[in-house]
PASEBA-1860 file (N, C-alpha, C; in nm, 3 decimals):
! residues 236
1> XXXXXXXX> -1.693/-6.109/-0.499/-1.746/-6.042/-0.380/-1.810/-6.147/-0.288 ~ -1.771/-6.146/-0.159/-1.827/-6.242/-0.064/-1.968/-6.201/-0.025 ~ -2.040/-6.295/0.032/-2.175/-6.267/0.079/-2.175/-6.160/0.187 ~ -2.074/-6.165/0.276/-2.064/-6.068/0.386/-2.038/-5.928/0.331 ~ -1.951/-5.919/0.229/-1.921/-5.787/0.170/-2.043/-5.728/0.104 ~ -2.117/-5.812/0.033/-2.237/-5.764/-0.033/-2.341/-5.716/0.067 ~ -2.357/-5.788/0.178/-2.451/-5.748/0.282/-2.410/-5.614/0.342 ~ -2.277/-5.598/0.365/-2.227/-5.473/0.423/-2.255/-5.354/0.329
9> XXXXXXXX> -2.232/-5.376/0.199/-2.255/-5.269/0.103/-2.403/-5.232/0.096 ~ -2.489/-5.331/0.100/-2.633/-5.304/0.097/-2.676/-5.223/0.220 ~ -2.621/-5.260/0.337/-2.653/-5.186/0.460/-2.604/-5.042/0.452 ~ -2.484/-5.025/0.393/-2.427/-4.891/0.379/-2.513/-4.804/0.288 ~ -2.557/-4.861/0.176/-2.642/-4.787/0.082/-2.773/-4.748/0.149 ~ -2.833/-4.842/0.222/-2.961/-4.815/0.289/-2.945/-4.705/0.395 ~ -2.834/-4.710/0.469/-2.811/-4.609/0.572/-2.788/-4.471/0.510 ~ -2.709/-4.469/0.402/-2.683/-4.342/0.334/-2.811/-4.282/0.278
17> XXXXXXXX> -2.896/-4.369/0.221/-3.023/-4.322/0.166/-3.113/-4.268/0.277 ~ -3.115/-4.336/0.391/-3.196/-4.288/0.504/-3.147/-4.153/0.554 ~ -3.014/-4.138/0.562/-2.957/-4.010/0.607/-2.988/-3.899/0.507 ~ -2.985/-3.932/0.379/-3.015/-3.832/0.276/-3.159/-3.786/0.289 ~ -3.252/-3.880/0.309/-3.392/-3.843/0.324/-3.411/-3.755/0.447 ~ -3.339/-3.788/0.555/-3.349/-3.709/0.678/-3.298/-3.568/0.654 ~ -3.184/-3.556/0.585/-3.128/-3.423/0.555/-3.221/-3.343/0.466 ~ -3.284/-3.409/0.368/-3.378/-3.341/0.281/-3.494/-3.283/0.362
25> XXXXXXXX> -3.542/-3.359/0.458/-3.654/-3.313/0.540/-3.616/-3.191/0.622 ~ -3.498/-3.195/0.683/-3.455/-3.083/0.767/-3.422/-2.960/0.684 ~ -3.386/-2.977/0.558/-3.353/-2.862/0.474/-3.474/-2.772/0.451 ~ -3.595/-2.829/0.468/-3.717/-2.749/0.455/-3.714/-2.630/0.551 ~ -3.661/-2.652/0.672/-3.659/-2.545/0.772/-3.561/-2.435/0.732 ~ -3.452/-2.471/0.670/-3.357/-2.371/0.620/-3.423/-2.287/0.510 ~ -3.494/-2.355/0.419/-3.563/-2.284/0.310/-3.669/-2.190/0.368 ~ -3.746/-2.239/0.464/-3.849/-2.156/0.528/-3.785/-2.034/0.594
33> XXXXXXXX> -3.671/-2.055/0.659/-3.603/-1.945/0.726/-3.561/-1.837/0.630 ~ -3.513/-1.876/0.511/-3.473/-1.777/0.411/-3.594/-1.698/0.361 ~ -3.705/-1.767/0.340/-3.826/-1.696/0.298/-3.873/-1.598/0.405 ~ -3.878/-1.641/0.529/-3.924/-1.555/0.637/-3.836/-1.432/0.650 ~ -3.706/-1.451/0.642/-3.612/-1.339/0.652/-3.634/-1.238/0.538 ~ -3.651/-1.291/0.416/-3.676/-1.204/0.302/-3.807/-1.129/0.314 ~ -3.913/-1.199/0.353/-4.044/-1.135/0.368/-4.040/-1.026/0.476 ~ -3.971/-1.054/0.587/-3.963/-0.956/0.695/-3.895/-0.827/0.649
41> XXXXXXXX> -3.790/-0.842/0.568/-3.714/-0.724/0.524/-3.790/-0.642/0.419 ~ -3.866/-0.711/0.333/-3.922/-0.642/0.216/-4.073/-0.619/0.222 ~ -4.137/-0.659/0.332/-4.283/-0.653/0.338/-4.338/-0.511/0.316 ~ -4.267/-0.410/0.363/-4.313/-0.272/0.352/-4.227/-0.191/0.256 ~ -4.169/-0.257/0.157/-4.069/-0.192/0.072/-4.128/-0.090/-0.024 ~ -4.255/-0.104/-0.059/-4.316/-0.012/-0.155/-4.284/-0.053/-0.297 ~ -4.337/0.023/-0.395/-4.316/-0.014/-0.536/-4.170/-0.003/-0.577 ~ -4.118/-0.110/-0.634/-3.977/-0.115/-0.674/-3.963/-0.180/-0.811
49> XXXXXXXX> -3.854/-0.148/-0.877/-3.818/-0.210/-1.004/-3.683/-0.280/-0.985 ~ -3.673/-0.402/-1.035/-3.546/-0.475/-1.028/-3.457/-0.438/-1.146 ~ -3.330/-0.416/-1.117/-3.231/-0.390/-1.220/-3.132/-0.506/-1.219 ~ -3.118/-0.571/-1.334/-3.029/-0.687/-1.349/-2.917/-0.657/-1.448 ~ -2.810/-0.732/-1.438/-2.699/-0.720/-1.532/-2.574/-0.782/-1.474 ~ -2.468/-0.774/-1.546/-2.345/-0.844/-1.509/-2.278/-0.786/-1.385 ~ -2.232/-0.877/-1.299/-2.151/-0.836/-1.183/-2.011/-0.794/-1.226 ~ -1.973/-0.823/-1.350/-1.837/-0.796/-1.397/-1.822/-0.658/-1.461
57> XXXXXXXX> -1.933/-0.586/-1.474/-1.929/-0.456/-1.539/-1.858/-0.354/-1.451 ~ -1.759/-0.286/-1.504/-1.678/-0.191/-1.429/-1.741/-0.051/-1.430 ~ -1.708/0.033/-1.330/-1.767/0.167/-1.322/-1.742/0.254/-1.444 ~ -1.632/0.230/-1.515/-1.605/0.311/-1.634/-1.683/0.264/-1.757 ~ -1.749/0.150/-1.748/-1.826/0.096/-1.860/-1.954/0.177/-1.880 ~ -1.994/0.194/-2.005/-2.114/0.275/-2.033/-2.241/0.211/-1.976 ~ -2.243/0.078/-1.966/-2.362/0.015/-1.909/-2.375/0.047/-1.760 ~ -2.264/0.055/-1.690/-2.266/0.093/-1.548/-2.326/0.232/-1.535
65> XXXXXXXX> -2.282/0.323/-1.619/-2.331/0.461/-1.613/-2.479/0.468/-1.649 ~ -2.520/0.388/-1.747/-2.660/0.386/-1.786/-2.749/0.327/-1.675 ~ -2.699/0.225/-1.607/-2.776/0.164/-1.498/-2.791/0.262/-1.382 ~ -2.686/0.338/-1.354/-2.693/0.440/-1.249/-2.798/0.545/-1.283 ~ -2.795/0.591/-1.407/-2.892/0.692/-1.451/-3.034/0.637/-1.448 ~ -3.051/0.512/-1.494/-3.183/0.450/-1.496/-3.241/0.443/-1.355 ~ -3.161/0.399/-1.260/-3.208/0.389/-1.121/-3.245/0.525/-1.065 ~ -3.164/0.623/-1.094/-3.194/0.759/-1.047/-3.329/0.806/-1.103
73> XXXXXXXX> -3.349/0.787/-1.233/-3.474/0.830/-1.296/-3.595/0.757/-1.238 ~ -3.577/0.630/-1.205/-3.686/0.554/-1.143/-3.727/0.616/-1.010 ~ -3.630/0.657/-0.931/-3.663/0.716/-0.801/-3.740/0.847/-0.819 ~ -3.714/0.919/-0.926/-3.784/1.045/-0.950/-3.928/1.022/-0.991 ~ -3.960/0.898/-1.029/-4.098/0.862/-1.063/-4.166/0.788/-0.948 ~ -4.099/0.781/-0.833/-4.161/0.720/-0.715/-4.131/0.573/-0.695 ~ -4.041/0.516/-0.774/-4.006/0.375/-0.761/-3.874/0.360/-0.684 ~ -3.866/0.255/-0.605/-3.738/0.213/-0.549/-3.671/0.116/-0.644
81> XXXXXXXX> -3.554/0.069/-0.605/-3.475/-0.022/-0.689/-3.431/-0.143/-0.606 ~ -3.448/-0.261/-0.664/-3.396/-0.384/-0.606/-3.291/-0.440/-0.702 ~ -3.176/-0.480/-0.648/-3.074/-0.547/-0.728/-3.030/-0.675/-0.659 ~ -2.937/-0.745/-0.724/-2.879/-0.863/-0.663/-2.777/-0.833/-0.557 ~ -2.756/-0.705/-0.527/-2.677/-0.666/-0.411/-2.527/-0.663/-0.428 ~ -2.475/-0.712/-0.540/-2.332/-0.723/-0.557/-2.271/-0.608/-0.634 ~ -2.159/-0.634/-0.703/-2.090/-0.532/-0.780/-2.148/-0.517/-0.920 ~ -2.079/-0.440/-1.005/-2.119/-0.426/-1.145/-2.249/-0.351/-1.162
89> XXXXXXXX> -2.336/-0.403/-1.248/-2.465/-0.340/-1.274/-2.548/-0.331/-1.147 ~ -2.535/-0.429/-1.060/-2.610/-0.426/-0.933/-2.569/-0.304/-0.851 ~ -2.439/-0.284/-0.838/-2.389/-0.168/-0.765/-2.437/-0.038/-0.829 ~ -2.432/-0.033/-0.962/-2.476/0.087/-1.034/-2.622/0.118/-1.005 ~ -2.707/0.015/-1.003/-2.848/0.036/-0.973/-2.871/0.091/-0.833 ~ -2.803/0.033/-0.736/-2.815/0.082/-0.599/-2.757/0.222/-0.583 ~ -2.649/0.249/-0.655/-2.587/0.381/-0.650/-2.683/0.489/-0.701 ~ -2.748/0.462/-0.814/-2.844/0.557/-0.869/-2.964/0.578/-0.779
97> XXXXXXXX> -3.012/0.470/-0.720/-3.127/0.481/-0.629/-3.091/0.563/-0.506 ~ -2.973/0.539/-0.452/-2.927/0.614/-0.335/-2.911/0.762/-0.368 ~ -2.856/0.792/-0.486/-2.839/0.932/-0.528/-2.973/1.002/-0.544 ~ -3.076/0.927/-0.582/-3.209/0.984/-0.599/-3.292/0.982/-0.472 ~ -3.230/0.939/-0.359/-3.297/0.933/-0.229/-3.420/0.843/-0.233 ~ -3.411/0.736/-0.311/-3.518/0.638/-0.316/-3.478/0.510/-0.244 ~ -3.572/0.418/-0.235/-3.543/0.287/-0.175/-3.435/0.216/-0.256 ~ -3.334/0.166/-0.185/-3.223/0.094/-0.250/-3.205/-0.039/-0.179
105> XXXXXXXX> -3.261/-0.146/-0.238/-3.264/-0.277/-0.174/-3.170/-0.374/-0.245 ~ -3.122/-0.473/-0.172/-3.031/-0.571/-0.231/-3.061/-0.712/-0.184 ~ -3.071/-0.804/-0.279/-3.085/-0.947/-0.250/-2.951/-1.012/-0.283 ~ -2.860/-1.009/-0.189/-2.726/-1.062/-0.213/-2.730/-1.216/-0.207 ~ -2.625/-1.280/-0.256/-2.617/-1.426/-0.257/-2.479/-1.471/-0.213 ~ -2.474/-1.573/-0.128/-2.346/-1.630/-0.087/-2.293/-1.718/-0.199 ~ -2.171/-1.691/-0.242/-2.109/-1.767/-0.349/-1.973/-1.818/-0.304 ~ -1.923/-1.918/-0.374/-1.794/-1.976/-0.341/-1.683/-1.871/-0.344
113> XXXXXXXX> -1.695/-1.775/-0.437/-1.592/-1.673/-0.448/-1.633/-1.543/-0.375 ~ -1.733/-1.554/-0.286/-1.771/-1.446/-0.196/-1.811/-1.317/-0.268 ~ -1.938/-1.303/-0.293/-1.989/-1.178/-0.348/-2.025/-1.086/-0.232 ~ -1.949/-0.981/-0.214/-1.978/-0.885/-0.108/-2.087/-0.789/-0.153 ~ -2.171/-0.750/-0.058/-2.276/-0.653/-0.089/-2.214/-0.516/-0.115 ~ -2.271/-0.443/-0.210/-2.219/-0.309/-0.238/-2.265/-0.209/-0.131 ~ -2.197/-0.096/-0.126/-2.215/0.001/-0.017/-2.334/0.094/-0.035 ~ -2.406/0.082/-0.147/-2.515/0.176/-0.176/-2.653/0.123/-0.136
121> XXXXXXXX> -2.657/0.007/-0.072/-2.785/-0.052/-0.031/-2.828/0.005/0.104 ~ -2.956/0.036/0.119/-3.008/0.079/0.249/-2.981/-0.031/0.353 ~ -2.935/0.011/0.469/-2.891/-0.085/0.571/-3.000/-0.184/0.609 ~ -3.124/-0.137/0.613/-3.234/-0.225/0.656/-3.298/-0.301/0.540 ~ -3.241/-0.286/0.420/-3.300/-0.351/0.303/-3.199/-0.440/0.230 ~ -3.107/-0.495/0.306/-3.011/-0.592/0.252/-3.037/-0.728/0.313 ~ -3.057/-0.827/0.226/-3.071/-0.966/0.270/-2.974/-1.050/0.190 ~ -2.901/-1.137/0.257/-2.807/-1.226/0.189/-2.862/-1.369/0.195
129> XXXXXXXX> -2.877/-1.430/0.078/-2.938/-1.562/0.067/-2.832/-1.668/0.039 ~ -2.864/-1.791/0.078/-2.783/-1.908/0.039/-2.836/-1.969/-0.089 ~ -2.967/-1.957/-0.112/-3.034/-2.032/-0.217/-3.079/-1.939/-0.329 ~ -3.037/-1.971/-0.451/-3.073/-1.888/-0.566/-3.224/-1.882/-0.587 ~ -3.293/-1.993/-0.570/-3.436/-1.993/-0.605/-3.516/-1.908/-0.507 ~ -3.476/-1.905/-0.381/-3.544/-1.817/-0.285/-3.518/-1.671/-0.322 ~ -3.395/-1.641/-0.356/-3.359/-1.505/-0.396/-3.441/-1.460/-0.518 ~ -3.456/-1.549/-0.616/-3.532/-1.511/-0.736/-3.679/-1.485/-0.703
137> XXXXXXXX> -3.733/-1.561/-0.610/-3.873/-1.540/-0.571/-3.890/-1.402/-0.509 ~ -3.790/-1.355/-0.434/-3.798/-1.220/-0.378/-3.807/-1.114/-0.487 ~ -3.729/-1.133/-0.594/-3.737/-1.039/-0.707/-3.877/-1.039/-0.768 ~ -3.931/-1.159/-0.790/-4.062/-1.169/-0.853/-4.172/-1.111/-0.764 ~ -4.162/-1.136/-0.637/-4.268/-1.098/-0.543/-4.273/-0.948/-0.520 ~ -4.156/-0.885/-0.514/-4.154/-0.745/-0.471/-4.118/-0.646/-0.581 ~ -4.115/-0.690/-0.706/-4.082/-0.600/-0.817/-4.206/-0.566/-0.899 ~ -4.211/-0.442/-0.944/-4.317/-0.399/-1.034/-4.266/-0.387/-1.178
145> XXXXXXXX> -4.144/-0.429/-1.201/-4.087/-0.427/-1.335/-3.943/-0.475/-1.331 ~ -3.895/-0.524/-1.444/-3.755/-0.565/-1.458/-3.690/-0.480/-1.567 ~ -3.575/-0.423/-1.538/-3.492/-0.360/-1.640/-3.363/-0.438/-1.646 ~ -3.335/-0.495/-1.763/-3.226/-0.592/-1.777/-3.115/-0.534/-1.864 ~ -2.998/-0.520/-1.805/-2.880/-0.473/-1.877/-2.798/-0.594/-1.925 ~ -2.703/-0.572/-2.013/-2.620/-0.683/-2.059/-2.556/-0.761/-1.943 ~ -2.565/-0.892/-1.954/-2.510/-0.978/-1.849/-2.487/-1.117/-1.902 ~ -2.460/-1.208/-1.811/-2.427/-1.346/-1.848/-2.538/-1.443/-1.818
153> XXXXXXXX> -2.499/-1.566/-1.780/-2.598/-1.672/-1.757/-2.697/-1.636/-1.646 ~ -2.649/-1.575/-1.538/-2.739/-1.540/-1.428/-2.843/-1.440/-1.470 ~ -2.802/-1.343/-1.551/-2.896/-1.242/-1.601/-3.001/-1.307/-1.690 ~ -2.958/-1.398/-1.777/-3.052/-1.468/-1.865/-3.149/-1.555/-1.784 ~ -3.098/-1.616/-1.678/-3.182/-1.699/-1.592/-3.295/-1.617/-1.532 ~ -3.262/-1.501/-1.478/-3.363/-1.415/-1.417/-3.460/-1.361/-1.521 ~ -3.409/-1.324/-1.637/-3.493/-1.273/-1.744/-3.594/-1.377/-1.790 ~ -3.548/-1.497/-1.823/-3.638/-1.596/-1.881/-3.731/-1.657/-1.776
161> XXXXXXXX> -3.690/-1.657/-1.650/-3.786/-1.700/-1.547/-3.903/-1.604/-1.540 ~ -3.874/-1.474/-1.543/-3.982/-1.375/-1.538/-4.074/-1.389/-1.660 ~ -4.015/-1.403/-1.779/-4.095/-1.420/-1.899/-4.185/-1.544/-1.890 ~ -4.129/-1.652/-1.837/-4.205/-1.777/-1.825/-4.321/-1.762/-1.728 ~ -4.296/-1.700/-1.613/-4.401/-1.686/-1.512/-4.514/-1.596/-1.561 ~ -4.479/-1.491/-1.636/-4.584/-1.405/-1.691/-4.658/-1.477/-1.805 ~ -4.583/-1.545/-1.890/-4.643/-1.618/-2.002/-4.746/-1.720/-1.952 ~ -4.712/-1.789/-1.843/-4.799/-1.895/-1.790/-4.898/-1.843/-1.686
169> XXXXXXXX> -4.900/-1.710/-1.668/-4.994/-1.644/-1.576/-4.978/-1.689/-1.431 ~ -4.857/-1.723/-1.394/-4.828/-1.755/-1.254/-4.806/-1.628/-1.172 ~ -4.770/-1.520/-1.238/-4.765/-1.390/-1.174/-4.832/-1.289/-1.267 ~ -4.869/-1.174/-1.212/-4.931/-1.071/-1.294/-4.829/-1.012/-1.390 ~ -4.877/-0.964/-1.501/-4.788/-0.904/-1.601/-4.728/-0.775/-1.547 ~ -4.598/-0.759/-1.568/-4.532/-0.632/-1.541/-4.431/-0.606/-1.652 ~ -4.384/-0.483/-1.667/-4.293/-0.452/-1.777/-4.157/-0.520/-1.762 ~ -4.110/-0.577/-1.872/-3.974/-0.632/-1.879/-3.904/-0.559/-1.992
177> XXXXXXXX> -3.797/-0.488/-1.957/-3.729/-0.403/-2.054/-3.582/-0.443/-2.062 ~ -3.537/-0.466/-2.184/-3.396/-0.498/-2.207/-3.328/-0.374/-2.264 ~ -3.218/-0.336/-2.202/-3.155/-0.211/-2.241/-3.028/-0.236/-2.321 ~ -3.025/-0.183/-2.440/-2.920/-0.185/-2.541/-2.954/-0.285/-2.652 ~ -3.005/-0.230/-2.760/-3.049/-0.313/-2.873/-2.934/-0.394/-2.932 ~ -2.817/-0.334/-2.940/-2.703/-0.403/-3.001/-2.672/-0.533/-2.927 ~ -2.688/-0.533/-2.795/-2.659/-0.652/-2.715/-2.769/-0.757/-2.727 ~ -2.896/-0.714/-2.727/-3.007/-0.807/-2.711/-3.076/-0.850/-2.840
185> XXXXXXXX> -3.069/-0.770/-2.945/-3.158/-0.797/-3.058/-3.128/-0.927/-3.131 ~ -3.001/-0.968/-3.139/-2.972/-1.093/-3.208/-3.032/-1.213/-3.135 ~ -3.028/-1.209/-3.002/-3.090/-1.317/-2.925/-3.240/-1.324/-2.953 ~ -3.307/-1.210/-2.955/-3.452/-1.212/-2.973/-3.492/-1.222/-3.120 ~ -3.399/-1.195/-3.211/-3.423/-1.232/-3.351/-3.430/-1.383/-3.364 ~ -3.344/-1.453/-3.290/-3.347/-1.601/-3.290/-3.479/-1.650/-3.230 ~ -3.526/-1.585/-3.124/-3.655/-1.621/-3.066/-3.765/-1.611/-3.172 ~ -3.764/-1.501/-3.247/-3.867/-1.480/-3.350/-3.855/-1.579/-3.465
193> XXXXXXXX> -3.734/-1.595/-3.517/-3.716/-1.675/-3.638/-3.720/-1.825/-3.613 ~ -3.662/-1.869/-3.501/-3.652/-2.013/-3.475/-3.761/-2.060/-3.380 ~ -3.768/-2.001/-3.262/-3.867/-2.047/-3.164/-4.010/-2.025/-3.213 ~ -4.034/-1.907/-3.271/-4.170/-1.875/-3.314/-4.201/-1.929/-3.454 ~ -4.131/-1.880/-3.555/-4.169/-1.909/-3.693/-4.135/-2.050/-3.738 ~ -4.019/-2.101/-3.699/-3.980/-2.233/-3.748/-4.035/-2.347/-3.663 ~ -4.021/-2.333/-3.529/-4.058/-2.445/-3.441/-4.193/-2.426/-3.371 ~ -4.248/-2.306/-3.374/-4.378/-2.278/-3.312/-4.380/-2.312/-3.162
201> XXXXXXXX> -4.269/-2.281/-3.094/-4.257/-2.311/-2.951/-4.303/-2.196/-2.862 ~ -4.327/-2.081/-2.922/-4.389/-1.969/-2.851/-4.496/-1.912/-2.944 ~ -4.578/-1.823/-2.889/-4.682/-1.762/-2.970/-4.645/-1.618/-3.002 ~ -4.715/-1.564/-3.100/-4.692/-1.424/-3.140/-4.712/-1.330/-3.022 ~ -4.811/-1.360/-2.938/-4.840/-1.274/-2.823/-4.725/-1.271/-2.723 ~ -4.647/-1.377/-2.718/-4.535/-1.383/-2.623/-4.428/-1.278/-2.655 ~ -4.424/-1.233/-2.778/-4.325/-1.132/-2.816/-4.361/-0.995/-2.758 ~ -4.483/-0.982/-2.707/-4.524/-0.856/-2.645/-4.489/-0.850/-2.496
209> XXXXXXXX> -4.425/-0.954/-2.446/-4.394/-0.958/-2.302/-4.269/-0.878/-2.267 ~ -4.195/-0.832/-2.367/-4.071/-0.760/-2.339/-4.055/-0.644/-2.436 ~ -3.970/-0.550/-2.399/-3.936/-0.435/-2.482/-3.783/-0.426/-2.488 ~ -3.730/-0.387/-2.603/-3.586/-0.364/-2.617/-3.566/-0.218/-2.654 ~ -3.490/-0.147/-2.571/-3.471/-0.003/-2.592/-3.322/0.031/-2.581 ~ -3.292/0.158/-2.603/-3.152/0.201/-2.605/-3.114/0.302/-2.497 ~ -3.213/0.363/-2.432/-3.179/0.468/-2.337/-3.251/0.449/-2.203 ~ -3.192/0.500/-2.095/-3.260/0.495/-1.965/-3.396/0.565/-1.968
217> XXXXXXXX> -3.405/0.675/-2.041/-3.531/0.749/-2.049/-3.642/0.663/-2.109 ~ -3.609/0.589/-2.214/-3.710/0.501/-2.277/-3.754/0.392/-2.180 ~ -3.659/0.335/-2.109/-3.691/0.227/-2.015/-3.784/0.276/-1.905 ~ -3.752/0.389/-1.846/-3.832/0.441/-1.736/-3.970/0.485/-1.785 ~ -3.977/0.538/-1.906/-4.107/0.579/-1.962/-4.201/0.460/-1.978 ~ -4.146/0.345/-2.019/-4.231/0.225/-2.033/-4.289/0.186/-1.897 ~ -4.207/0.190/-1.793/-4.255/0.159/-1.658/-4.364/0.258/-1.618 ~ -4.335/0.387/-1.634/-4.430/0.491/-1.594/-4.561/0.479/-1.671
225> XXXXXXXX> -4.554/0.462/-1.802/-4.676/0.453/-1.884/-4.759/0.331/-1.845 ~ -4.693/0.221/-1.815/-4.765/0.099/-1.777/-4.847/0.124/-1.651 ~ -4.787/0.187/-1.552/-4.857/0.206/-1.426/-4.946/0.330/-1.424 ~ -4.937/0.411/-1.526/-5.038/0.516/-1.543/-5.171/0.456/-1.589 ~ -5.163/0.339/-1.654/-5.283/0.275/-1.708/-5.337/0.164/-1.619 ~ -5.250/0.103/-1.539/-5.292/-0.012/-1.459/-5.272/0.017/-1.311 ~ -5.351/-0.049/-1.230/-5.337/-0.034/-1.087/-5.204/-0.094/-1.043 ~ -5.132/-0.016/-0.963/-5.002/-0.062/-0.915/-5.024/-0.154/-0.795
233> XXXX> -4.992/-0.281/-0.810/-5.000/-0.370/-0.695/-4.894/-0.480/-0.707 ~ -4.836/-0.516/-0.593/-4.730/-0.618/-0.596/-4.784/-0.755/-0.630 ~ -4.692/-0.847/-0.660/-4.729/-0.985/-0.690/-4.743/-1.066/-0.561 ~ -4.835/-1.027/-0.474/-4.856/-1.099/-0.349/-4.949/-1.217/-0.373
END
């Protein structure tokens, strides 16, 4: 490598690094814009419960039907529903909320394969985000509970973020309910046997942060009983 080539490469690296720093700085405004848009849409949303689960779940699947029923029952107790805005369990949650004439909100996300918002979301309560972390903050900020149906990596991400934030007292405690014991119990048996008993990476009290149930009625009762005892207030 000649001296001139080396100098050119060094200049190129320095310029690229400077441009990267500049782009990073300007990205703050995009992030701020997403937060402002979300806050504007959801500021007066009222008490809501987030329903999570797989986007791949079909309408004929029993989990889809259970999510629809769960959302409907929530509206009869005065709660609205927030979902990720897409198909599958998200659509089922919004469908049930709409059928119960309750708030039906959606935090949609732009994806490479284009996730379209489902048709059951209230027109004024749909926000589409570019950034996953901003979208997740909207769930945490405006939800009074999480009901989690079977899903994949995204569902686990949302579930464990909520558990972590409550465990570390970064947000107030709210009910986290996993629906369908057959799907969830082996995962949380591992939490008990390996994370807790063998490695001591969580405490016994952390196991009280979630409930695993089998029916929509049980899930909604946990939400209702919790807020019969505690003052209902958002995580502002």
